C-alpha positions in Angstrom: 8.9 6.7 9.3 7.5 10.0 10.7 8.7 11.4 14.1 6.3 12.3 16.9 5.3 15.6 15.4 4.9 14.0 12.0 2.6 11.3 13.4 0.5 14.0 15.2 0.1 16.0 12.0 -0.8 12.9 9.9 -3.3 11.4 12.4 -5.0 14.8 12.8 -5.2 15.2 9.1 -6.5 11.7 8.6 -9.3 12.2 11.2 -10.4 15.6 9.8 -10.1 14.4 6.2 -12.2 11.3 6.7 -14.9 13.3 8.5 -15.0 15.7 5.5 -15.0 12.8 3.0 -17.8 11.1 5.0 -19.9 14.2 4.5 -19.1 15.1 0.9 -17.5 12.0 -0.7 -14.2 13.8 -1.2 -11.7 15.9 0.7 -9.6 13.3 2.5 -7.0 13.1 -0.2 -6.9 16.9 -0.6 -6.1 17.3 3.1 -3.8 14.3 3.5 -1.7 14.7 0.3 0.2 17.8 1.3 0.6 16.6 4.9 2.2 13.4 3.8 4.4 15.2 1.3 5.5 17.6 4.1 6.3 14.9 6.7 7.6 12.1 4.5 8.5 13.7 1.1 6.5 13.9 -2.1 7.8 10.6 -3.4 6.1 8.8 -0.5 2.9 10.7 -0.8 1.1 8.4 -3.4 2.1 5.0 -1.8 1.1 6.1 1.7 -2.1 7.8 0.6 -3.0 4.7 -1.5 -3.0 2.5 1.6 -4.7 5.0 3.8 -7.4 5.9 1.3 -8.0 2.2 0.6 -9.1 1.7 4.2 -10.8 5.1 4.2 -13.0 4.2 1.2 -13.8 0.8 2.7 -15.2 2.6 5.8 -17.4 4.9 3.7 -18.6 1.9 1.7 -19.5 0.1 4.9 -21.5 3.0 6.4 -23.3 3.5 3.1 -23.3 0.0 1.6 -27.0 -0.2 0.9 -26.9 2.8 -1.5 -24.3 1.6 -4.1 -25.3 2.2 -7.7 -23.8 -0.9 -9.4 -24.7 0.3 -12.9 -22.5 3.4 -12.6 -19.8 1.5 -10.7 -19.0 -1.2 -13.3 -19.2 1.1 -16.2 -16.8 3.6 -14.6 -14.3 0.9 -13.6 -14.2 -0.6 -17.2 -12.3 2.4 -18.3 -10.7 3.5 -15.0 -8.9 0.4 -13.9 -6.6 0.0 -17.0 -6.1 3.8 -17.1 -5.1 3.9 -13.5 -2.4 1.2 -14.1 -0.9 3.3 -16.9 -1.0 6.4 -14.7 0.7 4.6 -11.8 3.5 3.5 -14.2 3.9 7.2 -15.3 4.0 8.2 -11.6 6.7 5.7 -10.9 8.9 7.2 -13.6 8.3 10.9 -12.9 10.8 13.0 -10.9 9.8 14.6 -7.6 10.0 18.1 -9.2 7.6 17.1 -12.0 5.2 15.5 -9.5 5.3 18.7 -7.4 4.4 20.9 -10.3 1.7 18.5 -11.7 0.0 18.0 -8.3 0.1 21.7 -7.4 -1.2 22.8 -10.7 -4.1 20.4 -10.6 -5.2 21.3 -7.1 -5.3 25.0 -8.0 -6.9 24.4 -11.4 -9.5 22.1 -9.8 -11.5 25.0 -8.4 -12.4 26.8 -11.7 -12.8 23.4 -13.4 -15.2 22.1 -10.8 -17.3 25.2 -11.1 -17.3 25.0 -14.9 -18.5 21.3 -14.7 -21.3 22.3 -12.4 -23.0 24.1 -15.3 -26.6 23.1 -15.8 -25.6 22.2 -19.4 -23.6 19.2 -18.1 -25.6 16.1 -18.8 -24.2 12.7 -17.8 -25.7 9.3 -18.7 -24.6 5.8 -18.1 -22.9 5.5 -21.5 -20.5 8.3 -20.5 -19.0 6.6 -17.5 -16.4 4.3 -19.2 -14.9 7.4 -20.8 -15.0 9.4 -17.6 -13.3 6.4 -16.0 -10.4 6.5 -18.5 -9.8 10.2 -18.0 -10.0 10.2 -14.2 -8.3 6.8 -13.7 -5.2 8.1 -15.5 -5.4 11.5 -13.7 -6.0 10.0 -10.2 -2.9 7.8 -10.4 -0.7 10.9 -10.8 -2.4 13.7 -8.8 -4.1 11.3 -6.3 -7.0 13.6 -5.4 -9.5 14.0 -8.2 -12.7 13.9 -6.1 -13.6 17.6 -6.3 -13.5 17.6 -10.1 -15.0 14.1 -10.5 -18.0 14.9 -8.2 -20.0 17.0 -10.7 -20.2 14.0 -13.1 -21.8 11.7 -10.4 -24.1 14.5 -9.3 -25.1 15.4 -12.9 -26.1 11.7 -13.4 -28.4 12.0 -10.4 -26.6 10.4 -7.5 -27.2 12.2 -4.2 -26.0 12.0 -0.6 -25.4 8.4 0.5 -25.8 6.9 -3.0 -23.1 9.3 -4.3 -20.7 8.7 -1.4 -21.2 4.9 -1.6 -20.8 4.6 -5.4 -17.8 7.0 -5.5 -16.1 5.1 -2.7 -16.4 1.7 -4.5 -14.9 3.2 -7.6 -12.1 4.9 -5.7 -11.4 1.7 -3.8 -10.8 -0.2 -7.0 -8.4 2.5 -8.3 -6.5 2.4 -5.0 -6.1 -1.4 -5.3 -4.9 -1.1 -8.9 -2.5 1.7 -8.0 -1.1 -0.2 -5.0 -0.4 -3.3 -7.2 1.6 -1.2 -9.7 3.5 0.6 -6.9 4.4 -2.8 -5.4 5.7 -3.9 -8.8 7.9 -0.8 -8.9 9.1 -1.1 -5.3 7.4 2.1 -4.3 5.1 0.5 -1.7 7.5 -0.6 1.0 6.8 -1.9 4.5 7.1 1.6 6.1 4.6 3.1 3.6 2.2 0.2 4.4 2.5 0.7 8.1 1.9 4.4 8.0 -1.0 4.0 5.6 -2.6 1.3 7.8 -2.5 3.6 10.9 -4.0 6.5 9.0 -6.6 4.2 7.4 -7.6 2.9 10.8 -8.1 6.5 12.0 -10.1 7.3 8.9 -12.6 4.5 9.7 -13.7 6.4 12.8 -13.8 9.7 11.0 -16.0 8.2 8.3 -18.5 7.2 11.0 -18.6 10.7 12.3 -19.0 12.1 8.8 -21.9 9.8 8.1 -23.6 11.2 11.2 -23.0 14.7 10.0 -24.1 14.1 6.4 -27.6 15.6 6.7 -26.6 18.5 9.0 -24.0 20.5 7.0 -24.6 23.2 4.5 -23.3 22.2 1.0 -22.4 25.8 0.2 -20.2 26.3 3.3 -18.6 22.9 2.9 -17.7 23.5 -0.8 -16.3 26.9 0.0 -13.9 25.4 2.6 -12.8 22.7 0.2 -12.1 25.2 -2.6 -10.0 27.3 -0.2 -8.1 24.2 0.8 -7.5 23.2 -2.8 -6.0 26.6 -3.7 -3.9 26.9 -0.5 -2.5 23.4 -0.8 -1.9 23.7 -4.5 0.0 26.9 -4.0 2.0 25.2 -1.3 3.2 22.6 -3.8 4.0 25.2 -6.5 5.7 27.7 -4.3 7.3 25.7 -1.5 9.6 23.0 -3.0 9.8 21.1 0.3 
């Protein structure tokens, strides 16, 4: 369990991250992942973040529930759920050093990859979402925060604002449930991880409400620049600072 300073860092990160995610549909995991690794260790990062993000996604679903695109959701999950289970098993067997390098490398690489995927030549249709689900289900179970790279696929299909946030949140929720079940099977999701995750998730519910109110008031360009900076800084932290 974290100490007083650790709790302060985690609660602040959960609030800021959930506000960011409430505006853009991603960002909470990017902000919370290194903070959990810093205060509790990298091995605890995925189990704690799984519980916290489960509640965080529930909150975004609630505030945007009328905008869910069910056609995209079920097609994505057909591929994503089994792939997430496989990825979580791989996570359970990986060493902390390997996890550090994989997560750090992904966060840094997410910036150029996201920009590449924003090309006007990217065309996504419904038939593509099962395959997208397989790729990102497997990836999300290991690196936890795939939102910045996954977002261009939803946006290219045509989802915008509340529809994008609601649909992405439903898909992410199912992946967190799947990952949590596997972590429980491999004794990674203990009582302490659940307690910390529940506290952070409760904080995120309030942050999602604030984010929903800010959704139509923030410049996409400024927001994405901040997220890209966070990705690079936090990725380099994983790569260069073993702790």
